[in-house]
N, C-alpha and C positions, 0 to 999 in steps of 0.2 A: 504494500500500500504506500501511498504518497507520504502519509504521516510517519511510517516506519523509515522510509528512505530519508526523510527530513531529519528525523531523530538520529539516524546513523551518521548523516553528514554533519550535524551539529556536534555529536560526540567526537567525530574524527577531527573537526576543526578545533575543538577544545583541547584535544590531545596535542595537536600540532602547535597550537599557541603555547601550551605549557612547555613543550620541547624547545620552542624558539626562545622562551623566557629563560630557560635553563642555559641554553647556548649563549645568550646575551650576557647572563651573569658570569659564565665561564670566561668569555672574551674580556669582559670588564676586569675580572680578577687577574687575568694574564697581563693585561695592559698595565694595571696597577703594579704588579710585581716587576714588570719590565722597567717601569719608571723608577721604582725603588732600587733595582739593580744598577741603574745608570747613576745612582747617587742622589736622587731626589731627597731633599730634606723636608720635614714636615712644615707646612705653611699654616697660616691662620693660628699662630701661637698666641695663647691667652692664658691668664691665670685661671685655673680650673679647680673646683672642688671635686676631687676624685671619688670621694664617697658618694656624692650625688650622681656622678657618671656611672658608678657601679650599680647604684639603685636603678638608673634608667635601663641599663643592660639587663638587670634582673626582671624589670617590668616587661621588656621586649620579649624575654624568654618565658614569660608566665604561662602561656598556653602549652609549651613543650614540657614545662615542669609539671603542670597538672596532668597532662597526657601520660607522662612516664611515672607519675607517683613519686617524684623526688622533691625534697624540700631544699630550699636554698636561702642563705642569708649573707649579708655583708657584715664584715668586722673591720673597724678602723676607718680612718679618713685622713687626708692630707691635701694641701694645696700644692699645685705644680704648674709650671709653664709647659703647655702642650697643646696639641690640636685635639679638642674634645671629641669630635666626630671620629677621628682615627682611633683614639683610645677606647671609645665606646665600641667601635667595630672589633677591636682586638678582644675586648672583654666578652662580647657576644660570641665570637669564635671560640674562645676558651670555655665558655659556659656550654655551648653546644657540644664541644669535644668531651667535656666532663660528663654531660648527660648520656653520652653514648656508652660510658663505662661505669655508670652508677646504677646499682640495682634498685628496683622499686622499693620505696621506704627509706632509701639512703638519703644522705644530706651532703650538699655541696656548700662550701664556704668561700666567698670572695673576700680575700684579705687585701686590705689597702694600708700601706704604711710608708714610712720614710726612715732611712738610716744613712748617716754620713753624707747628706746632701743628695741621696739617690732615692727615687720613688721605687717602691716594690709593689707590684700588682700581681697577685696569684689567685688561681682557682684551685681549691682543694677538693678532691673527691676520694671517697673510701675505696680501697681495693688493694690488690697485690702490686708489688713494685714493678714498674715498667722495666722490661729486660734491657740490658745495656745496648744490644744491637738495635732495638727500637728507639731508645733515647738518642742514639747517634744519628738516626735518620728521620725522626718524627716531624722535624720542621722543614724537610725537603718537599719540594713540589710533587704532587700526585702520590705521595707516600701514604698508603693505607695498610693497616695490619690485617684487615679482613676479619677481625675477631669481635667487632662491635655487636652487642646484642640487638635483638629485634626491638622495635619501638620508635627508632629514629632512622630515617632514610640515610643510606650511605651518602657521604658527600663526594666531592671531586678530588679530595686530598689536597686542597689548597688552604684550608682554614688556618692551620698552624704555620704554614709558609707565610701567610699574610700577617699573622701575629709577629713573626720574626722580622718581616719587612718594616712593620710599624715600629718595632723596637729600634731597628737600625736608623729609621728616619728621625727618631728622637735622640740619637746618639747613645742608644742603649743596647741591650742584649736580652736573650730569652733565658728562662730559668726552668729547670726540671729537678725536683728533689723528692725523695721518699721520706716520709716522716715516721714510719713504723706502722701506721694504720691506713695510709693512703698516699696519693701523689699530689704534689703542688706543682702546677705548671703556670708560667706567666712570663712577665717581662719586668725589667728594671731599666731606668733611665735617669739622667740628671734631673733634679727637681727644678733647676733653672737652666733653660737652654739659652746659650749666648748667641 
């Protein structure tokens, strides 16, 4: 019937649009990483309340948190000179990564602090220590372990590469540490960018 053909066409177009949106996001991410590789520094630097930015990132991920049955909170705050949109993007990527490896009922903690003139932003999630071979490659482009549990769609393997690029753009670096009960993954950078 015509109605069935129209429904099939509509569904097909919806899938095509979704595929094109994913491809567009992938291309934009690759362009962002290419600019970072060329030495682009963060622009739009302003004094930012990083606790507030972490709260915004948590609100952005609220639907995923509810869907996966994971709790999250922010601990600490500090002011820093940075690009707030880039830092928020890094935090969202870190949160989505943590959600992939946190069991239902688990708790993620976004930790915001400063030590010796350097800002430290990490996302903690409970679990086993990340193996050394994974730690060595986890910030590489397109690297995926393939061990993420069901509940969140697999990404393109660019989320942590983008976090590393944002850290470099702010004169910083990435952090990976095991605490005995889980992993802290994040970035640190100077609290004042000259």
